[in-house]
ROSE-4610 file (N, C-alpha, C; in Angstrom, 1 decimal, always signed):
// ROSE-4610
residu = [M/M/M/E/E/E/A/A/A/G/G/G/F/F/F/M/M/M/L/L/L/R/R/R/R/R/R/L/L/L/Q/Q/Q/E/E/E/G/G/G/A/A/A/A/A/A/L/L/L/A/A/A/M/M/M/P/P/P/H/H/H/A/A/A/R/R/R/P/P/P/M/M/M/P/P/P/T/T/T/I/I/I/G/G/G/P/P/P/R/R/R/C/C/C/W/W/W/E/E/E/L/L/L/R/R/R/V/V/V/R/R/R/D/D/D/A/A/A/D/D/D/H/H/H/N/N/N/W/W/W/R/R/R/I/I/I/F/F/F/Y/Y/Y/R/R/R/A/A/A/D/D/D/A/A/A/D/D/D/A/A/A/L/L/L/V/V/V/V/V/V/L/L/L/A/A/A/V/V/V/H/H/H/D/D/D/K/K/K/K/K/K/T/T/T/E/E/E/R/R/R/A/A/A/L/L/L/K/K/K/T/T/T/V/V/V/L/L/L/E/E/E/T/T/T/C/C/C/R/R/R/A/A/A/R/R/R/L/L/L/R/R/R/S/S/S/Y/Y/Y/D/D/D/A/A/A/T/T/T/L/L/L/G/G/G/R/R/R/Q/Q/Q/R/R/R]
num = [1/1/1/2/2/2/3/3/3/4/4/4/5/5/5/6/6/6/7/7/7/8/8/8/9/9/9/10/10/10/11/11/11/12/12/12/13/13/13/14/14/14/15/15/15/16/16/16/17/17/17/18/18/18/19/19/19/20/20/20/21/21/21/22/22/22/23/23/23/24/24/24/25/25/25/26/26/26/27/27/27/28/28/28/29/29/29/30/30/30/31/31/31/32/32/32/33/33/33/34/34/34/35/35/35/36/36/36/37/37/37/38/38/38/39/39/39/40/40/40/41/41/41/42/42/42/43/43/43/44/44/44/45/45/45/46/46/46/47/47/47/48/48/48/49/49/49/50/50/50/51/51/51/52/52/52/53/53/53/54/54/54/55/55/55/56/56/56/57/57/57/58/58/58/59/59/59/60/60/60/61/61/61/62/62/62/63/63/63/64/64/64/65/65/65/66/66/66/67/67/67/68/68/68/69/69/69/70/70/70/71/71/71/72/72/72/73/73/73/74/74/74/75/75/75/76/76/76/77/77/77/78/78/78/79/79/79/80/80/80/81/81/81/82/82/82/83/83/83/84/84/84/85/85/85/86/86/86/87/87/87/88/88/88/89/89/89/90/90/90]
x = [+0.2/+0.9/+0.9/-0.3/-0.3/+0.4/+0.7/+1.5/+3.0/+3.3/+4.7/+5.1/+4.2/+4.5/+4.9/+4.0/+3.7/+5.3/+5.4/+6.6/+7.5/+8.1/+9.0/+9.4/+8.3/+7.9/+8.9/+8.5/+9.1/+10.3/+11.1/+12.0/+12.8/+12.1/+13.4/+13.1/+12.6/+12.5/+11.2/+10.2/+9.0/+8.3/+7.4/+6.7/+4.8/+4.4/+3.2/+2.1/+1.4/-0.1/-1.1/-2.3/-3.8/-4.2/-4.6/-5.4/-4.5/-3.4/-2.7/-2.2/-1.2/-0.9/-1.2/-0.5/-1.3/+0.0/+0.5/+1.6/+0.8/+1.8/+1.0/+1.7/+1.7/+2.5/+2.5/+0.9/+0.7/+2.0/+2.3/+3.5/+4.7/+5.3/+6.6/+6.9/+8.1/+8.3/+8.3/+8.0/+8.7/+7.3/+6.8/+5.7/+4.4/+4.1/+3.2/+2.3/+1.1/+0.5/+0.1/+0.4/+0.1/-1.3/-2.4/-3.6/-3.4/-4.0/-3.9/-5.7/-6.2/-7.8/-7.2/-7.9/-8.0/-9.4/-9.9/-11.4/-12.0/-11.6/-12.3/-11.8/-10.6/-10.2/-9.7/-9.3/-8.9/-7.9/-6.0/-5.2/-4.3/-3.7/-2.9/-1.2/-0.7/+1.0/+1.7/+1.8/+2.4/+3.8/+4.7/+6.2/+6.9/+8.0/+8.4/+9.7/+9.9/+11.2/+11.8/+13.0/+14.6/+15.1/+16.5/+17.5/+17.9/+18.3/+18.9/+17.7/+16.5/+15.9/+14.5/+13.5/+12.1/+11.5/+11.3/+11.3/+9.4/+9.0/+7.7/+7.3/+6.7/+6.2/+4.6/+4.0/+2.7/+2.0/+1.2/+0.2/-0.9/-1.7/-3.2/-4.1/-5.2/-6.4/-7.5/-7.9/-8.7/-10.0/-10.6/-11.9/-12.6/-11.6/-12.6/-11.4/-12.0/-11.2/-10.2/-10.6/-10.4/-9.1/-9.5/-8.0/-6.8/-7.3/-6.1/-5.1/-5.9/-4.9/-4.1/-4.2/-3.5/-2.1/-2.6/-1.5/-0.6/-1.2/-0.6/+0.5/+0.2/+1.1/+2.2/+1.6/+2.8/+3.6/+3.2/+4.5/+5.1/+4.5/+5.4/+6.6/+6.1/+6.7/+8.2/+7.7/+8.9/+9.5/+9.5/+10.0/+11.1/+10.8/+11.6/+12.9/+12.6/+13.1/+14.2/+13.6/+14.5/+15.6/+15.0/+16.4/+17.0/+16.8/+17.8/+18.4/+18.3/+19.4/+19.8/+20.2/+20.7/+21.4/+20.7/+21.6/+21.2/+19.9/+19.5/+18.6/+18.8/+18.0/+16.8/+15.5/+14.5/+14.2]
y = [-0.2/+1.1/+2.0/+2.3/+3.1/+3.1/+2.1/+1.6/+1.7/+1.2/+1.5/+2.6/+3.8/+5.3/+5.2/+5.3/+6.1/+5.5/+3.9/+3.7/+4.1/+4.7/+5.2/+6.4/+7.1/+8.7/+8.6/+7.8/+7.4/+7.4/+6.6/+6.2/+7.2/+8.3/+9.6/+10.6/+10.0/+11.2/+12.3/+11.5/+12.4/+12.6/+13.2/+12.4/+12.5/+12.1/+11.5/+11.9/+12.8/+12.7/+12.4/+12.4/+11.7/+12.4/+12.0/+10.7/+9.4/+9.0/+8.6/+7.8/+8.3/+8.2/+8.7/+7.9/+8.5/+7.6/+8.4/+7.7/+6.7/+5.6/+4.7/+4.5/+5.2/+5.1/+3.9/+3.4/+1.8/+0.8/+1.3/+0.1/+0.7/+1.8/+2.3/+3.7/+4.2/+5.3/+5.2/+6.2/+6.6/+5.2/+5.1/+3.7/+4.4/+3.9/+4.7/+3.7/+4.0/+3.3/+3.9/+3.2/+4.0/+3.2/+4.1/+3.8/+3.6/+2.4/+2.4/+1.4/+2.4/+1.3/+1.3/+0.1/-0.1/-0.5/-1.3/-1.4/-2.1/-3.2/-4.2/-4.1/-3.2/-3.6/-2.2/-2.2/-1.0/-1.3/-1.2/-1.8/-1.1/-2.0/-1.1/-1.4/-0.7/-1.3/-0.5/-1.0/-0.7/-0.7/+0.6/+0.9/+1.5/+1.3/+2.4/+3.1/+4.2/+4.9/+5.4/+4.2/+4.5/+5.6/+6.3/+6.8/+6.6/+5.1/+4.1/+3.3/+2.9/+2.1/+2.4/+1.9/+1.9/+0.4/+0.2/-0.8/-1.3/-2.4/-2.7/-3.9/-3.7/-4.9/-5.6/-5.1/-6.1/-5.2/-6.2/-5.9/-6.4/-5.6/-6.2/-5.6/-6.5/-6.1/-5.4/-4.9/-4.3/-4.6/-5.3/-6.0/-5.7/-5.9/-5.6/-5.6/-4.4/-4.2/-5.0/-6.3/-7.0/-8.0/-8.0/-8.5/-7.7/-6.4/-5.4/-5.1/-5.4/-6.0/-6.9/-8.1/-9.3/-8.7/-8.1/-7.2/-6.6/-5.2/-4.6/-5.3/-6.5/-7.2/-8.1/-8.1/-9.0/-8.0/-6.6/-5.4/-5.1/-5.1/-4.9/-6.1/-7.1/-8.2/-8.6/-8.4/-8.2/-7.0/-5.7/-4.9/-5.1/-5.5/-6.1/-7.2/-8.2/-8.8/-7.9/-7.3/-6.5/-6.1/-4.9/-4.2/-5.0/-6.0/-7.5/-7.9/-8.2/-8.6/-7.4/-6.4/-5.1/-4.2/-5.1/-5.0/-3.0/-2.8/-1.3/-1.3/+0.1/+0.5/+1.2/+1.2/+2.0/+3.4]
z = [-25.8/-26.0/-24.9/-24.0/-23.8/-22.1/-22.1/-20.6/-21.2/-22.4/-23.1/-22.7/-23.7/-23.4/-22.0/-21.1/-19.8/-18.9/-19.2/-18.4/-19.3/-20.5/-20.6/-20.4/-20.4/-20.1/-18.3/-17.6/-16.3/-16.1/-17.0/-17.3/-17.6/-18.2/-18.6/-17.9/-16.5/-15.8/-15.5/-16.1/-16.4/-14.9/-14.5/-13.4/-13.7/-13.6/-13.8/-12.9/-12.8/-11.7/-12.1/-11.1/-11.8/-13.0/-14.0/-13.5/-14.0/-14.5/-14.8/-13.8/-12.8/-12.0/-10.1/-9.2/-8.1/-7.4/-6.1/-4.6/-4.2/-3.9/-3.1/-1.6/-0.7/+0.3/+1.1/+1.2/+1.9/+1.1/+0.4/-0.5/+0.1/-0.3/+0.4/+0.1/+0.5/-0.6/-1.9/-2.4/-3.9/-4.7/-4.1/-4.6/-5.3/-6.5/-7.2/-8.0/-8.3/-8.9/-10.1/-11.6/-12.8/-13.2/-13.8/-14.0/-15.7/-16.3/-17.7/-17.9/-18.7/-19.4/-20.9/-20.8/-22.2/-22.5/-23.6/-24.1/-23.0/-22.4/-21.0/-20.1/-19.4/-18.3/-18.0/-16.6/-15.5/-15.0/-16.1/-15.3/-14.7/-13.5/-12.6/-12.4/-12.6/-12.8/-11.4/-10.4/-8.9/-9.4/-8.8/-9.3/-8.1/-8.1/-7.3/-8.5/-7.8/-8.8/-7.6/-8.2/-7.4/-8.8/-7.7/-9.2/-10.1/-10.2/-11.1/-11.4/-11.4/-12.0/-11.4/-12.3/-12.3/-11.9/-10.7/-10.2/-10.4/-11.4/-11.6/-10.5/-9.5/-8.4/-9.0/-9.6/-10.1/-10.9/-11.5/-12.6/-12.4/-12.6/-11.8/-12.5/-12.8/-13.5/-12.8/-12.3/-11.1/-11.7/-10.4/-10.4/-9.2/-7.8/-7.0/-6.0/-4.8/-4.0/-3.3/-2.6/-2.0/-2.4/-4.1/-4.3/-4.4/-4.6/-4.2/-2.9/-1.8/-0.6/-0.8/-1.5/-1.7/-2.7/-3.6/-4.4/-3.8/-3.1/-1.9/-1.5/-0.9/+0.4/-0.7/-1.5/-2.7/-3.0/-3.6/-3.8/-2.6/-1.3/-0.2/-0.2/+0.0/+0.1/-0.9/-2.5/-3.6/-2.9/-2.7/-2.4/-1.5/-0.7/+1.0/+0.0/-0.7/-1.7/-2.6/-3.2/-4.1/-3.3/-2.2/-1.3/-0.6/+0.0/+0.5/-0.1/-1.7/-2.7/-3.0/-2.8/-3.2/-2.3/-0.9/+0.1/+0.8/-0.1/+0.2/+1.1/+2.0/+2.7/+2.1/+2.4/+1.8/+2.4]
């Protein structure tokens, strides 16, 4: 429920900051990490805030830093594919 609430706020144009969100320039411009904690997990939702869309790149159950590197590479690849499909420049 918390993730849905925060994503809705982002879609409505709200700006979230720590501890809920932090910028992720290593993925790309306008990219963020949304942090959601539930009873057993620390979830990370990686997204890019475009003027016309909130592009969710990955949802990750944070367990180790090693897995995070792979997730960030996947996010960058998905952005390249998304932008190429729409003919956008970053």
